[in-house]
VOBA-1610 file (N, C-alpha, C; in pm, whole numbers, padded with zeros to 5 digits, always signed):
BEGIN
Met+01977-00727-00016Met+01925-00747-00156Met+01860-00620-00206Leu+01784-00553-00123Leu+01719-00431-00163Leu+01821-00324-00205Tyr+01924-00316-00133Tyr+02027-00214-00169Tyr+02101-00256-00297Ala+02112-00384-00319Ala+02170-00430-00449Ala+02077-00384-00565Leu+01946-00396-00542Leu+01848-00348-00648Leu+01867-00197-00666Leu+01880-00127-00550Leu+01905+00017-00563Leu+02028+00053-00648Leu+02132-00015-00621Leu+02262+00001-00697Leu+02235-00028-00844Leu+02157-00126-00871Leu+02128-00165-01012Leu+02044-00056-01075Ala+01951-00003-01007Ala+01868+00112-01060Ala+01959+00234-01085Ile+02049+00260-00988Ile+02135+00382-01010Ile+02225+00355-01134Trp+02282+00242-01143Trp+02370+00209-01259Trp+02290+00223-01385Ala+02175+00168-01396Ala+02097+00181-01519Ala+02063+00328-01548Thr+02036+00411-01446Thr+02006+00546-01467Thr+02130+00622-01519Val+02244+00593-01465Val+02372+00653-01511Val+02391+00620-01657Gln+02370+00491-01693Gln+02393+00449-01831Gln+02300+00512-01931Ser+02176+00533-01890Ser+02075+00586-01977Ser+02065+00740-01982Ala+02145+00806-01897Ala+02132+00951-01885Ala+02211+01024-01994Gly+02279+00954-02085Gly+02341+01024-02200Gly+02458+01105-02154Arg+02460+01232-02188Arg+02570+01326-02155Arg+02562+01372-02014Arg+02458+01332-01935Arg+02443+01382-01801Arg+02439+01268-01699Pro+02544+01187-01689Pro+02541+01079-01597Pro+02523+01123-01451Trp+02568+01245-01421Trp+02557+01295-01277Trp+02415+01305-01231Asp+02316+01314-01327Asp+02172+01323-01285Asp+02134+01207-01208Ala+02200+01090-01213Ala+02164+00978-01135Ala+02188+00998-00982Leu+02273+01100-00952Leu+02285+01134-00809Leu+02158+01174-00746Ile+02060+01222-00820Ile+01932+01257-00766Ile+01867+01137-00712Leu+01876+01023-00782Leu+01825+00896-00730Leu+01904+00848-00612Ala+02036+00859-00624Ala+02123+00797-00515Ala+02107+00881-00382Ala+02093+01011-00388Ala+02102+01094-00273Ala+01965+01140-00217Ala+01858+01099-00282Ala+01724+01142-00238Ala+01692+01098-00102Pro+01631+01183-00017Pro+01588+01138+00112Pro+01498+01024+00116Ser+01418+01014+00011Ser+01313+00903+00004Ser+01384+00764+00009Ile+01505+00755-00042Ile+01579+00631-00041Ile+01597+00590+00106Ala+01640+00681+00192Ala+01661+00641+00333Ala+01532+00621+00408Leu+01423+00693+00369Leu+01302+00689+00440Leu+01222+00568+00410Val+01208+00535+00275Val+01113+00432+00238Val+01174+00320+00155Gly+01310+00323+00137Gly+01371+00228+00053Gly+01350+00082+00091Thr+01331+00059+00219Thr+01323-00084+00270Thr+01185-00107+00323Leu+01088-00030+00294Leu+00952-00054+00345Leu+00889-00174+00280Asn+00919-00198+00153Asn+00856-00304+00073Asn+00951-00345-00026Trp+00906-00425-00128Trp+00989-00471-00238Trp+00981-00382-00359Asp+00942-00257-00336Asp+00924-00171-00454Asp+01050-00142-00535Leu+01167-00159-00472Leu+01296-00139-00546Leu+01314-00248-00659Leu+01240-00355-00645Leu+01252-00458-00752Leu+01194-00405-00883Pro+01066-00366-00888Pro+01013-00310-01012Pro+01081-00179-01051Val+01125-00098-00954Val+01200+00027-00985Val+01321-00003-01067Ala+01399-00108-01020Ala+01527-00146-01086Ala+01490-00205-01225Leu+01389-00287-01239Leu+01352-00350-01363Leu+01313-00243-01464Leu+01232-00145-01416Leu+01191-00040-01509Leu+01309+00044-01551Ala+01399+00074-01461Ala+01518+00152-01501Ala+01605+00072-01602Leu+01612-00059-01591Leu+01681-00142-01685Leu+01599-00144-01818Ala+01476-00143-01816Ala+01385-00145-01938Ala+01414-00015-02013Ile+01420+00096-01946Ile+01450+00226-02007Ile+01585+00224-02072Leu+01684+00166-02001Leu+01815+00154-02052Leu+01816+00063-02182Ala+01748-00046-02172Ala+01741-00131-02294Ala+01678-00063-02411Trp+01575+00015-02388Trp+01512+00089-02500Trp+01607+00189-02551Ser+01685+00260-02463Ser+01776+00362-02511Ser+01889+00301-02597Arg+01917+00170-02573Arg+02016+00101-02653Arg+01956+00027-02774Glu+01828+00061-02801Glu+01756+00008-02917Glu+01749-00149-02912Arg+01708-00195-02796Arg+01685-00340-02775Arg+01550-00362-02726Pro+01449-00346-02822Pro+01306-00347-02771Pro+01260-00478-02716Trp+01306-00587-02764Trp+01269-00717-02707Trp+01309-00726-02559Leu+01436-00696-02536Leu+01481-00690-02393Leu+01406-00594-02309Cys+01381-00479-02367Cys+01298-00375-02290Cys+01167-00430-02256Gly+01100-00498-02348Gly+00971-00557-02321Gly+00973-00664-02213Val+01071-00753-02225Val+01084-00855-02122Val+01103-00795-01982Leu+01183-00693-01974Leu+01205-00628-01842Leu+01085-00555-01798Ile+01005-00499-01889Ile+00876-00435-01849Ile+00784-00549-01789Gly+00776-00660-01859Gly+00688-00767-01809Gly+00731-00824-01679Leu+00859-00839-01654Leu+00911-00880-01526Leu+00876-00780-01419Gly+00899-00654-01449Gly+00864-00548-01347Gly+00719-00548-01318Ala+00638-00559-01422Ala+00492-00556-01402Ala+00443-00679-01327Ala+00520-00788-01325Ala+00484-00904-01247Ala+00497-00872-01096Ala+00583-00773-01060Ala+00604-00732-00920Ala+00510-00619-00888Lys+00495-00517-00970Lys+00408-00405-00958Lys+00353-00369-01103Leu+00230-00345-01116Leu+00177-00327-01250Leu+00228-00203-01321Tyr+00275-00102-01251Tyr+00303+00028-01313Tyr+00407+00022-01421Pro+00506-00071-01429Pro+00595-00064-01543Pro+00526-00088-01676Phe+00409-00140-01680Phe+00333-00147-01809Phe+00309-00012-01868Leu+00306+00094-01782Leu+00280+00225-01834Leu+00385+00278-01924Leu+00502+00214-01926Leu+00606+00252-02023Leu+00557+00222-02164Leu+00479+00119-02181Leu+00427+00085-02314Leu+00338+00196-02370Val+00258+00260-02275Val+00176+00370-02317Val+00261+00486-02370Ala+00367+00516-02299Ala+00454+00619-02339Ala+00523+00591-02474Leu+00562+00468-02490Leu+00622+00422-02618Leu+00520+00434-02734Phe+00400+00402-02708Phe+00299+00406-02815Phe+00278+00562-02854Val+00270+00648-02762Val+00251+00788-02789Val+00363+00839-02877Leu+00489+00811-02849Leu+00598+00852-02928Leu+00605+00771-03062Ala+00557+00652-03065Ala+00555+00583-03195Ala+00451+00651-03286Val+00338+00698-03231Val+00246+00772-03314Val+00310+00909-03364Arg+00383+00970-03274Arg+00451+01097-03305Arg+00556+01083-03412Thr+00624+00968-03415Thr+00736+00951-03512Thr+00692+00860-03625Arg+00568+00798-03617Arg+00515+00703-03717Arg+00610+00587-03729Arg+00665+00545-03623Arg+00755+00427-03627Arg+00709+00331-03511Phe+00652+00219-03551Phe+00584+00129-03457Phe+00652-00004-03435Ser+00759-00030-03506Ser+00823-00164-03499Ser+00879-00197-03366Gly+00949-00101-03306Gly+01010-00123-03171Gly+00901-00131-03066Phe+00799-00049-03072Phe+00687-00055-02978Phe+00622-00190-02984Thr+00594-00239-03107Thr+00532-00371-03120Thr+00612-00486-03053Arg+00738-00485-03076Arg+00826-00590-03024Arg+00832-00577-02872Ala+00839-00451-02821Ala+00841-00433-02674Ala+00716-00482-02610Thr+00604-00453-02675Thr+00472-00496-02620Thr+00462-00647-02620Leu+00508-00716-02729Leu+00500-00860-02727Leu+00593-00919-02623Gly+00713-00862-02603Gly+00808-00908-02504Gly+00750-00892-02366Ala+00684-00777-02342Ala+00625-00753-02207Ala+00511-00856-02179Ile+00427-00873-02270Ile+00311-00965-02247Ile+00370-01103-02222Gly+00461-01144-02309Gly+00514-01280-02293Gly+00584-01303-02159Ala+00663-01203-02117Ala+00726-01222-01985Ala+00632-01218-01872Trp+00530-01131-01879Trp+00436-01122-01773Trp+00358-01249-01761Val+00312-01307-01875Val+00237-01430-01874Val+00320-01546-01825Ala+00450-01550-01865Ala+00537-01660-01823Ala+00555-01661-01670Val+00560-01542-01610Val+00582-01540-01461Val+00451-01570-01395Asn+00340-01521-01443Asn+00214-01529-01377Asn+00134-01657-01400Leu+00152-01716-01517Leu+00064-01832-01554Leu+00081-01951-01457Pro+00204-01988-01417Pro+00217-02101-01319Pro+00137-02077-01188Phe+00145-01954-01135Phe+00083-01923-01007Phe-00067-01917-01031Ala-00111-01860-01138Ala-00254-01851-01167Ala-00314-01994-01181Trp-00235-02082-01240Trp-00283-02220-01261Trp-00281-02302-01129Leu-00173-02290-01053Leu-00159-02374-00935Leu-00229-02318-00815Tyr-00227-02179-00803Tyr-00287-02120-00684Tyr-00381-02005-00731Pro-00489-02038-00796Pro-00576-01933-00856Pro-00631-01833-00746Glu-00668-01886-00631Glu-00725-01794-00530Glu-00622-01696-00483Gly-00501-01744-00454Gly-00401-01656-00405Gly-00358-01558-00517Trp-00351-01604-00640Trp-00318-01514-00750Trp-00421-01409-00768Arg-00544-01435-00748Arg-00652-01339-00771Arg-00659-01239-00659Ala-00605-01276-00543Ala-00626-01196-00420Ala-00586-01044-00438Phe-00475-01023-00505Phe-00429-00881-00522Phe-00534-00806-00603Tyr-00571-00867-00717Tyr-00669-00796-00810Tyr-00801-00773-00737Glu-00847-00873-00662Glu-00973-00852-00591Glu-00962-00745-00483Leu-00847-00743-00413Leu-00826-00633-00316Leu-00830-00496-00382Ser-00760-00489-00493Ser-00755-00360-00567Ser-00893-00316-00615Arg-00975-00411-00656Arg-01109-00382-00703Arg-01202-00346-00588Asp-01193-00416-00474Asp-01291-00406-00369Asp-01258-00302-00260Arg-01135-00259-00245Arg-01098-00170-00136Arg-01156-00033-00162Gly-01179+00046-00061Gly-01222+00175-00067Gly-01108+00274-00073Phe-01135+00397-00060Phe-01028+00498-00058Phe-00951+00481+00068Asp-00815+00471+00055Asp-00730+00435+00165Asp-00622+00538+00188Phe-00533+00506+00278Phe-00439+00605+00333Phe-00348+00674+00220Gly-00329+00800+00239Gly-00239+00870+00142Gly-00310+00924+00022Ser-00426+00869-00011Ser-00484+00915-00139Ser-00554+01053-00130Val-00561+01116-00244Val-00626+01244-00243Val-00777+01228-00204Trp-00829+01106-00240Trp-00971+01082-00210Trp-00992+01082-00054Leu-00897+01017+00019Leu-00908+01009+00163Leu-00897+01153+00221Ser-00810+01233+00169Ser-00796+01371+00219Ser-00924+01445+00197Leu-00989+01424+00085Leu-01111+01498+00058Leu-01221+01455+00158Arg-01225+01325+00190Arg-01322+01272+00285Arg-01297+01338+00419Phe-01175+01343+00462Phe-01142+01400+00590Phe-01169+01551+00596Leu-01173+01614+00482Leu-01205+01758+00473Leu-01351+01784+00453Gly-01435+01676+00455Gly-01581+01694+00445Gly-01642+01674+00309Val-01564+01640+00210Val-01617+01616+00078Val-01682+01473+00078Pro-01803+01458+00032Pro-01867+01324+00040Pro-01826+01231-00072Val-01699+01194-00075Val-01643+01109-00184Val-01698+00972-00173Asp-01745+00923-00055Asp-01794+00782-00042Asp-01919+00762-00114Lys-01983+00865-00167Lys-02103+00845-00244Lys-02077+00799-00384Val-01953+00798-00428Val-01917+00752-00557Val-01851+00618-00551Asp-01859+00536-00654Asp-01795+00410-00659Asp-01640+00435-00669Ser-01562+00378-00579Ser-01423+00410-00573Ser-01347+00365-00699Ser-01379+00249-00752Ser-01312+00196-00871Ser-01344+00283-00997Gln-01472+00322-01001Gln-01505+00407-01117Gln-01443+00543-01111Ala-01434+00598-00990Ala-01375+00733-00970Ala-01230+00727-01008Val-01160+00623-00967Val-01016+00609-00995Val-00994+00589-01140Ala-01067+00497-01200Ala-01052+00467-01345Ala-01084+00587-01428Gly-01190+00663-01397Gly-01231+00774-01473Gly-01131+00886-01464Ser-01088+00917-01344Ser-00990+01029-01325Ser-00852+00993-01388Phe-00805+00866-01372Phe-00684+00829-01433Phe-00696+00834-01583Gly-00801+00786-01632Gly-00821+00786-01778Gly-00819+00926-01837Leu-00881+01022-01768Leu-00891+01159-01815Leu-00747+01219-01812Leu-00674+01191-01712Leu-00536+01252-01699Leu-00448+01188-01809Val-00456+01062-01832Val-00376+00998-01938Val-00410+01050-02075Leu-00542+01076-02097Leu-00581+01138-02225Leu-00523+01276-02239Gly-00516+01349-02127Gly-00452+01475-02130Gly-00302+01474-02162Val-00234+01373-02101Val-00092+01353-02136Val-00071+01318-02276Ile-00158+01231-02329Ile-00144+01194-02475Ile-00167+01316-02565Ala-00274+01394-02530Ala-00299+01512-02613Ala-00187+01609-02606Leu-00131+01630-02488Leu-00010+01719-02478Leu+00103+01667-02555Ser+00128+01542-02556Ser+00245+01481-02628Ser+00221+01489-02780Leu+00100+01479-02828Leu+00077+01481-02969Leu+00062+01622-03025Phe+00021+01719-02942Phe+00005+01859-02990Phe+00124+01944-02957Ala+00220+01896-02875Ala+00339+01979-02842Ala+00416+02020-02967Pro+00479+02133-02964Pro+00548+02179-03086Pro+00671+02091-03118Arg+00729+02020-03021Arg+00838+01929-03045Arg+00808+01793-02976Arg+00847+01684-03029Arg+00823+01555-02971Arg+00882+01549-02831Pro+00799+01516-02729Pro+00850+01505-02588Pro+00958+01393-02577Arg+01035+01400-02474Arg+01122+01292-02441Arg+01046+01179-02375Leu+01099+01055-02394Leu+01027+00937-02347Leu+01001+00947-02193Val+01102+00987-02116Val+01080+00984-01970Val+00987+01092-01925Gln+00978+01200-02002Gln+00881+01309-01968Gln+00743+01255-01976Val+00710+01181-02082Val+00571+01130-02103Val+00546+01020-01999Leu+00649+00933-01974Leu+00626+00822-01877Leu+00608+00885-01735Leu+00691+00985-01692Leu+00674+01043-01564Leu+00530+01098-01539Leu+00478+01170-01643Leu+00346+01227-01630Leu+00238+01116-01618Ile+00255+01004-01691Ile+00162+00896-01679Ile+00169+00827-01549Val+00283+00796-01496Val+00298+00732-01369Val+00245+00831-01259Met+00275+00960-01273Met+00226+01055-01178Met+00075+01056-01175Ala+00008+01044-01291Ala-00134+01039-01296Ala-00183+00920-01223Phe-00114+00809-01233Phe-00154+00684-01172Phe-00151+00698-01019Val-00040+00744-00957Val-00025+00753-00817Val-00116+00860-00759Leu-00144+00965-00835Leu-00226+01071-00776Leu-00373+01039-00773Thr-00416+00948-00860Thr-00559+00911-00870Thr-00585+00776-00807Asn-00483+00703-00752Asn-00500+00573-00702Asn-00581+00575-00572Lys-00632+00461-00534Lys-00704+00449-00407Lys-00623+00465-00292Val-00494+00441-00302Val-00401+00455-00193Val-00276+00516-00245Tyr-00206+00594-00169Tyr-00076+00655-00204Tyr+00024+00608-00093Ser+00095+00495-00123Ser+00186+00444-00034Ser+00313+00530-00030Pro+00379+00546+00084Pro+00504+00630+00092Pro+00607+00584-00012Gln+00614+00451-00043Gln+00717+00405-00129Gln+00686+00437-00278Tyr+00574+00499-00306Tyr+00551+00543-00445Tyr+00649+00644-00491Ala+00714+00718-00390Ala+00819+00810-00423Ala+00935+00739-00494Leu+00957+00610-00456Leu+01062+00536-00524Leu+01031+00511-00672Trp+00907+00488-00704Trp+00864+00472-00840Trp+00900+00596-00926Leu+00881+00716-00863Leu+00896+00836-00937Leu+01039+00883-00945Leu+01124+00848-00851Leu+01262+00904-00838Leu+01344+00886-00967Pro+01360+00766-01028Pro+01443+00760-01139Pro+01392+00842-01262Leu+01256+00848-01269Leu+01190+00928-01373Leu+01208+01076-01356Val+01197+01125-01230Val+01225+01266-01203Val+01367+01301-01234Ala+01459+01208-01199Ala+01603+01233-01216Ala+01633+01257-01370Leu+01562+01185-01456Leu+01583+01192-01598Leu+01497+01293-01665Ala+01376+01320-01610Ala+01286+01410-01678Ala+01304+01556-01636Arg+01337+01582-01510Arg+01353+01712-01463Arg+01471+01726-01369Pro+01592+01715-01423Pro+01710+01705-01337Pro+01759+01844-01289Arg+01682+01899-01199Arg+01725+02023-01135Arg+01710+02006-00982Trp+01821+02022-00911Trp+01825+01990-00770Trp+01726+02073-00694Arg+01709+02197-00722Arg+01618+02283-00645Arg+01478+02221-00657Asp+01440+02191-00776Asp+01298+02136-00794Asp+01287+02003-00729Val+01386+01917-00736Val+01378+01790-00673Val+01374+01798-00517Leu+01446+01900-00460Leu+01444+01914-00315Leu+01307+01963-00271Ile+01248+02055-00352Ile+01113+02094-00313Ile+01011+01979-00317Trp+01020+01895-00422Trp+00941+01778-00428Trp+00963+01680-00318Gln+01088+01654-00291Gln+01127+01566-00185Gln+01085+01615-00045Thr+01080+01741-00023Thr+01028+01797+00103Thr+00888+01754+00123Gly+00804+01768+00019Gly+00667+01722+00030Gly+00655+01576+00062Gln+00734+01495-00006Gln+00734+01352+00022Gln+00776+01321+00166Ala+00879+01387+00215Ala+00923+01364+00352Ala+00820+01410+00451Leu+00753+01519+00430Leu+00650+01560+00521Leu+00534+01455+00529Tyr+00499+01401+00414Tyr+00399+01304+00410Tyr+00444+01175+00486Tyr+00568+01138+00470Tyr+00620+01019+00539Tyr+00607+01038+00688Val+00637+01150+00739Val+00624+01168+00888Val+00476+01170+00925Gly+00393+01229+00840Gly+00251+01243+00871Gly+00178+01108+00870Val+00211+01019+00779Val+00137+00894+00773Val+00168+00811+00892Trp+00288+00811+00942Trp+00318+00731+01061Trp+00259+00787+01189Leu+00259+00926+01196Leu+00188+00985+01309Leu+00039+00961+01306Trp-00016+00962+01183Trp-00157+00933+01180Trp-00189+00787+01214Leu-00107+00695+01171Leu-00129+00555+01200Leu-00112+00526+01346Asn-00048+00612+01423Asn-00038+00598+01568Asn-00171+00595+01636Lys-00279+00649+01570Lys-00409+00643+01627Lys-00459+00498+01665Phe-00407+00403+01596Phe-00448+00265+01619Phe-00370+00202+01738Thr-00265+00264+01782Thr-00184+00214+01894Thr-00166+00310+02010Glu-00137+00442+01975Glu-00117+00547+02077Glu-00196+00669+02034Ala-00327+00666+02059Ala-00413+00767+02010Ala-00379+00909+02058Asp-00324+00914+02180Asp-00292+01043+02239Asp-00167+01110+02179Arg-00097+01027+02094Arg+00026+01082+02030Arg+00012+01073+01879Ser-00105+01080+01833Ser-00128+01061+01686Ser-00169+01190+01621Leu-00175+01194+01494Leu-00217+01310+01411Leu-00367+01297+01384Asp-00438+01406+01400Asp-00578+01405+01369Asp-00606+01396+01220Asp-00723+01357+01183Asp-00761+01332+01040Asp-00741+01460+00957Arg-00782+01576+01006Arg-00772+01697+00926Arg-00626+01735+00898Ser-00544+01723+00997Ser-00406+01757+00982Ser-00337+01657+00884Tyr-00376+01532+00899Tyr-00324+01429+00799Tyr-00371+01467+00654Ala-00492+01504+00638Ala-00549+01543+00507Ala-00461+01658+00451Ile-00424+01751+00533Ile-00345+01865+00482Ile-00206+01821+00434Leu-00149+01727+00511Leu-00015+01673+00468Leu-00027+01596+00344Ile-00140+01520+00327Ile-00162+01454+00195Ile-00162+01556+00085Leu-00235+01661+00102Leu-00245+01762-00004Leu-00112+01831-00033Ile-00032+01849+00073Ile+00106+01901+00050Ile+00181+01813-00037Gln+00178+01675-00014Gln+00245+01582-00095Gln+00184+01590-00238Val+00058+01599-00251Val-00003+01612-00388Val+00053+01734-00457Ala+00058+01841-00386Ala+00102+01966-00442Ala+00250+01956-00487Ser+00334+01878-00412Ser+00471+01865-00457Ser+00479+01780-00581Asp+00393+01680-00596Asp+00388+01603-00720Asp+00345+01691-00838Val+00237+01766-00812Val+00185+01856-00918Val+00288+01962-00965Phe+00365+02005-00864Phe+00478+02102-00893Phe+00574+02043-00998Ile+00619+01921-00971Ile+00712+01860-01063Ile+00642+01827-01199Ala+00518+01780-01196Ala+00445+01756-01321Ala+00428+01887-01398Gly+00400+01991-01327Gly+00379+02120-01397Gly+00503+02164-01471Leu+00618+02148-01409Leu+00748+02186-01469Leu+00776+02101-01598Val+00744+01974-01587Val+00760+01883-01705Val+00669+01921-01819Ile+00547+01953-01778Ile+00449+01994-01884Ile+00500+02122-01956Arg+00556+02217-01876Arg+00610+02336-01939Arg+00728+02300-02022Asp+00813+02207-01983Asp+00931+02175-02060Asp+00884+02105-02195Ile+00776+02031-02189Ile+00724+01969-02313Ile+00674+02078-02406Trp+00593+02164-02353Trp+00534+02269-02441Trp+00630+02376-02487Lys+00730+02403-02395Lys+00834+02499-02429Lys+00970+02433-02413Pro+01017+02355-02514Pro+01136+02269-02493Pro+01262+02349-02462Glu+01262+02481-02482Glu+01381+02556-02447Glu+01406+02565-02295His+01302+02528-02217His+01317+02521-02068His+01372+02383-02022Asp+01371+02284-02111Asp+01416+02149-02076Asp+01565+02144-02048Pro+01611+02119-01926Pro+01757+02121-01898Pro+01836+02012-01979Val+01766+01906-02014Val+01840+01800-02088Val+01868+01842-02230Arg+01772+01924-02290Arg+01789+01959-02429Arg+01872+02082-02452Met+01913+02145-02342Met+01995+02268-02358Met+02127+02249-02417Asp+02179+02123-02416Asp+02308+02093-02479Asp+02296+02042-02618Gly+02177+02041-02678Gly+02156+02000-02812Gly+02108+01855-02821Ser+02095+01784-02710Ser+02044+01650-02711Ser+01898+01648-02757Asp+01858+01535-02813Asp+01718+01520-02850Asp+01648+01438-02739Asp+01672+01309-02732Asp+01613+01222-02631Asp+01705+01113-02595Pro+01787+01134-02491Pro+01890+01029-02458Pro+01833+00894-02427Gln+01709+00885-02376Gln+01646+00761-02344Gln+01553+00717-02461Gly+01551+00783-02570Gly+01449+00769-02674Gly+01479+00644-02764Gly+01595+00590-02757Gly+01620+00470-02836Gly+01605+00499-02984Glu+01520+00426-03053Glu+01501+00445-03200Glu+01426+00573-03231Phe+01366+00639-03133Phe+01302+00769-03158Phe+01405+00881-03154Asp+01517+00865-03091Asp+01615+00973-03067Asp+01666+01017-03204Gly+01650+01148-03231Gly+01699+01208-03358Gly+01615+01183-03476Leu+01508+01113-03466Leu+01418+01095-03579Leu+01351+01225-03622Pro+01317+01242-03749Pro+01242+01358-03786Pro+01108+01362-03714Asp+01071+01478-03662Asp+00947+01492-03591Asp+00835+01529-03688His+00741+01442-03697His+00626+01456-03788His+00522+01559-03734Gly+00553+01611-03619Gly+00472+01725-03574Gly+00343+01694-03500Gly+00318+01563-03482Gly+00196+01522-03412Gly+00063+01566-03479Val-00035+01576-03394Val-00174+01605-03448Val-00182+01744-03507Arg-00121+01842-03440Arg-00133+01979-03481Arg-00077+02000-03627Lys+00040+01944-03653Lys+00100+01960-03781Lys+00026+01877-03889Thr-00029+01757-03843Thr-00105+01677-03941Thr-00232+01755-03985Val-00302+01814-03889Val-00427+01892-03919Val-00397+02003-04018Val-00280+02075-03992Val-00246+02180-04086Val-00218+02130-04222Glu-00145+02014-04231Glu-00112+01953-04363Glu-00243+01913-04434Val-00330+01858-04364Val-00458+01807-04426Val-00534+01932-04476Ala-00534+02037-04395Ala-00608+02156-04431Ala-00555+02221-04557Arg-00428+02207-04581Arg-00365+02258-04704Arg-00403+02177-04827
//
């Protein structure tokens, strides 16, 4: 079933890639698929989010919203697509599709969750309580800082995560609104999801699956993807060697070495994010736009006149 979901995600990526369907090979051939594809059920929200992006690209906002809500019922991160849609709605001054997608997402999420919240309230709350109460855990940049001697335990973990994630999202929004040209939808979404995984209390190996379809569409360059995937693969090896300490301590990785591998993974994520930021600020570097395309996944935003975001608005007001 998991591989059926993978095929669905690949198909959706091919369909939404516009003139570059071969970019979906990045998703299909990535080492992370072999390494972490069956660790958990993350391919379910990955496939649903890929379908949501496809639905939006076909200008079907209600269906997009429903798929977002279903994906968020499995993992919350598909809701971040709504943030990206809102940013581009502001940039284009067109909110109708975003509004319908938001209503569809909320409706689908409530429809899935309400029966469980009503019948099994304690079980339904368990995930949210764990997320609230857990400390900094494996794979996170916070844990690496602790292992390197930084006293991160002196801060409240939830506040640190919320604050750092919020600041990064504000930065992505500012970049998107001030950029000389409207960013592509998947560029904005990738940066927001990247901010989420980098600031989270835990960085599970399968988070690479969350990022793969977005990287394939946002920065489809094999060299860059292979550099990024190398960092992900090194972390995959490192986390299992480190977890050996609980069963075979003499064959495990020490905390400091594990922290270094975490930071290598973080650096690989930041590498991809940095390239996407450059592509947004200097669109001539964007490989997708080199053939004259605007935003293949942009749906109703694709080809719309660009109102120039905040920077142009300020200039117009000043005049």
